[in-house]
Kinemage of the C-alpha trace (Angstrom):
@kinemage 1
@onewidth
@group {chain A} dominant
@subgroup {mainchain}
@vectorlist {calphas} color= white
{ca met a 1} P 3.888 -21.225 2.442
{ca ser a 2} L 1.096 -21.843 -0.013
{ca ala a 3} L 0.903 -19.572 -3.043
{ca thr a 4} L -2.872 -19.408 -2.775
{ca phe a 5} L -3.983 -15.790 -2.740
{ca pro a 6} L -6.694 -14.481 -0.422
{ca ala a 7} L -9.979 -13.808 -2.114
{ca gln a 8} L -10.387 -10.248 -3.308
{ca pro a 9} L -13.016 -8.460 -1.253
{ca ser a 10} L -16.090 -7.512 -3.242
{ca gln a 11} L -18.253 -4.428 -2.969
{ca ser a 12} L -21.013 -6.555 -1.461
{ca met a 13} L -18.869 -7.434 1.552
{ca gln a 14} L -19.875 -5.837 4.841
{ca ser a 15} L -16.421 -5.540 6.384
{ca pro a 16} L -13.498 -3.903 4.565
{ca gln a 17} L -10.145 -5.649 4.651
{ca ile a 18} L -7.687 -4.014 7.063
{ca ile a 19} L -4.125 -4.621 5.878
{ca pro a 20} L -1.335 -3.925 8.394
{ca cys a 21} L 1.510 -1.860 7.007
{ca val a 22} L 5.172 -2.445 7.804
{ca asp a 23} L 7.218 0.547 6.654
{ca ile a 24} L 10.947 -0.182 6.597
{ca gln a 25} L 13.509 2.573 7.031
{ca gly a 26} L 17.069 2.192 8.257
{ca gly a 27} L 16.403 -1.466 8.998
{ca his a 28} L 13.538 -0.713 11.409
{ca ala a 29} L 9.735 -0.878 11.234
{ca val a 30} L 8.623 2.748 11.378
{ca arg a 31} L 5.792 5.121 10.567
{ca leu a 32} L 6.305 8.549 9.049
{ca tyr a 33} L 4.294 11.707 9.639
{ca glu a 34} L 2.863 13.000 6.339
{ca gly a 35} L 5.409 10.876 4.508
{ca asp a 36} L 8.395 12.841 5.813
{ca pro a 37} L 11.368 10.450 6.214
{ca asp a 38} L 12.856 12.767 8.842
{ca arg a 39} L 9.731 12.512 11.059
{ca glu a 40} L 9.683 8.844 11.929
{ca thr a 41} L 8.503 6.782 14.866
{ca val a 42} L 10.205 3.418 15.331
{ca tyr a 43} L 7.698 0.766 16.412
{ca phe a 44} L 9.788 -2.399 16.033
{ca asp a 45} L 13.566 -2.652 15.790
{ca ser a 46} L 13.073 -5.512 13.347
{ca pro a 47} L 10.572 -5.506 10.448
{ca leu a 48} L 10.395 -9.279 10.803
{ca leu a 49} L 9.195 -8.891 14.384
{ca ala a 50} L 6.530 -6.470 13.167
{ca ala a 51} L 5.443 -8.944 10.485
{ca arg a 52} L 5.288 -11.780 13.005
{ca his a 53} L 3.263 -9.587 15.373
{ca trp a 54} L 0.511 -8.747 12.867
{ca ala a 55} L 0.464 -12.229 11.365
{ca gly a 56} L 0.132 -13.619 14.874
{ca leu a 57} L -2.998 -11.517 15.310
{ca gly a 58} L -4.470 -13.076 12.200
{ca ala a 59} L -3.387 -10.845 9.311
{ca pro a 60} L -3.397 -12.926 6.096
{ca leu a 61} L -1.730 -10.150 4.079
{ca leu a 62} L 0.911 -7.555 4.992
{ca his a 63} L 1.815 -4.391 3.108
{ca leu a 64} L 5.574 -3.746 3.172
{ca val a 65} L 7.086 -0.457 2.015
{ca asp a 66} L 10.824 -0.014 1.478
{ca leu a 67} L 11.029 3.671 2.383
{ca asp a 68} L 14.761 3.830 1.765
{ca ala a 69} L 14.275 2.573 -1.787
{ca ala a 70} L 11.387 4.983 -2.314
{ca thr a 71} L 13.470 7.992 -1.294
{ca gly a 72} L 16.749 6.870 -2.863
{ca arg a 73} L 18.505 6.462 0.479
{ca gly a 74} L 19.280 2.763 0.040
{ca glu a 75} L 17.259 -0.455 0.067
{ca asn a 76} L 16.094 -3.219 2.414
{ca arg a 77} L 15.817 -6.162 0.018
{ca arg a 78} L 17.460 -8.633 2.413
{ca leu a 79} L 15.031 -7.768 5.211
{ca ile a 80} L 12.091 -8.176 2.834
{ca ala a 81} L 13.444 -11.559 1.744
{ca asp a 82} L 13.689 -12.618 5.410
{ca ile a 83} L 10.019 -11.763 5.956
{ca val a 84} L 8.924 -13.634 2.835
{ca glu a 85} L 11.050 -16.656 3.772
{ca ala a 86} L 9.541 -16.704 7.279
{ca gly a 87} L 6.193 -17.502 5.644
{ca val a 88} L 4.116 -15.800 8.315
{ca ala a 89} L 1.690 -14.184 5.845
{ca leu a 90} L 1.294 -13.237 2.227
{ca ile a 91} L 3.305 -10.151 1.355
{ca glu a 92} L 2.876 -7.242 -1.025
{ca val a 93} L 5.794 -4.853 -1.445
{ca gly a 94} L 6.106 -1.282 -2.630
{ca gly a 95} L 8.729 1.426 -2.516
{ca gly a 96} L 11.259 2.203 -5.208
{ca ile a 97} L 10.081 -0.395 -7.746
{ca arg a 98} L 10.843 1.642 -10.848
{ca asp a 99} L 11.928 -0.900 -13.431
{ca leu a 100} L 11.121 -4.408 -14.627
{ca glu a 101} L 14.210 -5.937 -13.008
{ca ala a 102} L 13.301 -4.692 -9.526
{ca ala a 103} L 9.726 -5.957 -9.877
{ca glu a 104} L 10.792 -9.350 -11.199
{ca gln a 105} L 13.345 -9.796 -8.415
{ca leu a 106} L 10.679 -9.248 -5.766
{ca leu a 107} L 8.213 -11.585 -7.445
{ca ala a 108} L 10.971 -14.206 -7.683
{ca leu a 109} L 11.482 -13.899 -3.906
{ca gly a 110} L 7.913 -15.105 -3.447
{ca val a 111} L 6.198 -11.764 -2.912
{ca met a 112} L 2.467 -12.126 -3.584
{ca arg a 113} L 2.310 -8.895 -5.568
{ca val a 114} L 4.345 -5.801 -6.294
{ca val a 115} L 3.077 -2.288 -5.713
{ca ile a 116} L 4.104 0.204 -8.385
{ca gly a 117} L 4.024 3.880 -7.442
{ca thr a 118} L 6.181 6.513 -9.127
{ca ala a 119} L 6.882 4.289 -12.129
{ca ala a 120} L 3.177 4.021 -12.918
{ca val a 121} L 3.280 7.745 -13.636
{ca lys a 122} L 6.726 8.084 -15.185
{ca asn a 123} L 6.910 4.723 -16.964
{ca pro a 124} L 3.354 3.408 -17.489
{ca glu a 125} L 4.638 0.793 -19.917
{ca leu a 126} L 6.131 -1.015 -16.914
{ca val a 127} L 2.645 -1.573 -15.499
{ca arg a 128} L 1.396 -2.765 -18.852
{ca thr a 129} L 4.315 -5.208 -19.181
{ca leu a 130} L 3.881 -6.609 -15.669
{ca leu a 131} L 0.138 -7.062 -16.124
{ca ala a 132} L 0.742 -8.959 -19.349
{ca ala a 133} L 3.435 -11.167 -17.808
{ca his a 134} L 1.931 -11.867 -14.376
{ca gly a 135} L -1.751 -10.911 -14.454
{ca pro a 136} L -3.673 -8.379 -12.365
{ca glu a 137} L -3.502 -10.526 -9.237
{ca arg a 138} L 0.284 -9.932 -8.966
{ca val a 139} L 0.392 -6.211 -9.772
{ca val a 140} L -1.011 -3.279 -7.793
{ca val a 141} L -0.625 0.433 -8.492
{ca ser a 142} L -0.364 2.919 -5.644
{ca leu a 143} L -1.465 6.472 -6.311
{ca asp a 144} L -0.172 8.753 -3.603
{ca ala a 145} L -1.851 12.119 -3.870
{ca arg a 146} L -2.100 15.657 -2.693
{ca trp a 147} L -5.502 15.986 -4.280
{ca pro a 148} L -6.042 16.411 -7.149
{ca asp a 149} L -2.403 15.745 -8.104
{ca val a 150} L -0.403 12.522 -7.906
{ca ala a 151} L 2.788 12.736 -5.816
{ca val a 152} L 5.934 10.808 -6.787
{ca ser a 153} L 9.449 9.993 -5.539
{ca gly a 154} L 8.468 9.009 -2.030
{ca trp a 155} L 5.819 11.760 -2.009
{ca ala a 156} L 8.542 14.408 -2.278
{ca ala a 157} L 7.532 15.790 -5.676
{ca ala a 158} L 4.444 16.666 -7.667
{ca ser a 159} L 4.001 14.708 -10.875
{ca gly a 160} L 1.972 17.177 -12.907
{ca val a 161} L -0.576 14.391 -13.426
{ca gln a 162} L -4.026 14.388 -11.876
{ca val a 163} L -5.626 11.428 -10.115
{ca ala a 164} L -8.581 11.346 -12.519
{ca glu a 165} L -6.235 11.072 -15.496
{ca met a 166} L -4.260 8.237 -13.894
{ca thr a 167} L -7.278 6.192 -12.835
{ca ala a 168} L -8.689 6.348 -16.364
{ca arg a 169} L -5.355 5.260 -17.829
{ca leu a 170} L -4.926 2.381 -15.383
{ca gly a 171} L -8.465 1.141 -15.952
{ca glu a 172} L -7.800 0.946 -19.677
{ca met a 173} L -4.681 -1.142 -18.964
{ca gly a 174} L -6.727 -3.761 -17.112
{ca leu a 175} L -5.488 -3.021 -13.600
{ca glu a 176} L -7.720 -4.570 -10.929
{ca thr a 177} L -6.423 -3.284 -7.581
{ca leu a 178} L -5.614 0.348 -6.841
{ca ile a 179} L -4.161 1.719 -3.619
{ca phe a 180} L -4.960 5.385 -3.023
{ca thr a 181} L -3.154 7.268 -0.267
{ca asp a 182} L -3.984 10.752 0.917
{ca val a 183} L -0.445 11.979 1.595
{ca thr a 184} L -1.628 14.931 3.683
{ca arg a 185} L -3.161 12.594 6.272
{ca asp a 186} L -0.808 9.633 6.227
{ca gly a 187} L 0.509 8.853 9.700
{ca thr a 188} L -1.482 11.704 11.277
{ca leu a 189} L -4.459 9.848 12.809
{ca lys a 190} L -6.687 12.665 11.525
{ca gly a 191} L -9.207 10.258 10.049
{ca leu a 192} L -10.230 9.735 6.431
{ca asp a 193} L -11.434 12.650 4.329
{ca arg a 194} L -15.024 11.607 3.562
{ca thr a 195} L -15.403 13.820 0.489
{ca leu a 196} L -12.091 12.722 -0.987
{ca met a 197} L -12.784 9.039 -0.379
{ca ala a 198} L -16.156 9.364 -2.120
{ca gln a 199} L -14.504 11.076 -5.107
{ca val a 200} L -11.900 8.347 -5.457
{ca arg a 201} L -14.550 5.627 -5.154
{ca gln a 202} L -16.372 7.245 -8.073
{ca leu a 203} L -13.218 7.333 -10.163
{ca trp a 204} L -12.175 3.720 -9.472
{ca thr a 205} L -14.839 1.036 -9.681
{ca asn a 206} L -12.506 -1.984 -9.419
{ca thr a 207} L -10.923 -3.051 -6.114
{ca leu a 208} L -9.993 0.044 -4.103
{ca ile a 209} L -7.700 0.016 -1.098
{ca val a 210} L -7.104 3.344 0.641
{ca gly a 211} L -4.597 4.738 3.091
{ca gly a 212} L -3.757 7.975 4.782
{ca gly a 213} L -5.270 8.940 8.101
{ca val a 214} L -7.248 5.856 9.160
{ca ala a 215} L -7.672 6.428 12.883
{ca asn a 216} L -10.508 4.399 14.393
{ca leu a 217} L -13.676 2.387 13.890
{ca asp a 218} L -15.479 5.414 12.466
{ca asp a 219} L -13.114 5.273 9.494
{ca val a 220} L -13.804 1.568 9.024
{ca ala a 221} L -17.529 2.350 9.050
{ca leu a 222} L -16.933 5.004 6.370
{ca leu a 223} L -15.153 2.443 4.187
{ca ser a 224} L -18.161 0.137 4.475
{ca glu a 225} L -20.569 2.976 3.728
{ca leu a 226} L -18.683 3.928 0.565
{ca asn a 227} L -18.175 0.288 -0.522
{ca ile a 228} L -14.389 0.661 -0.383
{ca glu a 229} L -12.873 -2.797 -0.213
{ca gly a 230} L -10.101 -2.141 2.274
{ca ala a 231} L -7.465 0.045 3.868
{ca ile a 232} L -3.771 -0.135 4.574
{ca val a 233} L -3.309 0.890 8.194
{ca gly a 234} L -0.187 1.702 10.146
{ca arg a 235} L -0.065 4.086 13.061
{ca ala a 236} L -3.665 3.492 14.188
{ca ile a 237} L -3.102 -0.201 14.840
{ca tyr a 238} L 0.434 0.310 16.173
{ca glu a 239} L -0.830 2.811 18.745
{ca gly a 240} L -4.169 1.090 19.408
{ca thr a 241} L -6.629 3.782 18.303
{ca leu a 242} L -7.995 1.146 15.932
{ca pro a 243} L -8.241 -2.342 17.442
{ca tyr a 244} L -6.715 -5.162 15.426
{ca pro a 245} L -8.209 -7.447 14.401
{ca val a 246} L -11.194 -5.209 13.795
């Protein structure tokens, strides 16, 4: 499919971008409760079927997470390649991308952009190198947090680094798009934490995409109110508490 990227939403836009998430674990499309790999719900036997489903409803961009790679239980590179090759939508991929080789392999597959999580904390030079080589439109950093601390290794460990410290560092690097996930609410349908979302919006003035707890249209309204450009959504659209397309 065309390599043209969708326009980045701006803070003047009325409607935040809702990005369907396809989490891949054990070869299936799943959602986890609070990031726990042992508390999964399988929504599609095939991640490709999940990708086709959301693309068929009009999603221009899909967020894929290789949960097995993130937790060190394996990897799903072939399944990700199948989704990219199907050309149903533009694809961003995160989960276990901890070195330059892994990032470059995904970009070579035709992934629109790579999402760096743990490595952004443990190996910030990787982010700097990727930004220099590919530009900010191909590189996203995901900060997964138990506020105020950043969580790493598939959310299993604390990093000892605070969100405010990381956002300042990433801004200095020239990063454009940040994904912030509230680990305590991810997959719970509890709704966004208004106070936390407002704090993160203050810290990050470039493109902000959030995750963790989006449940319904009230959460979408909160994103608009806080001028947050978008959200990655899983369980809410899989179970229908948030209609898609919004």
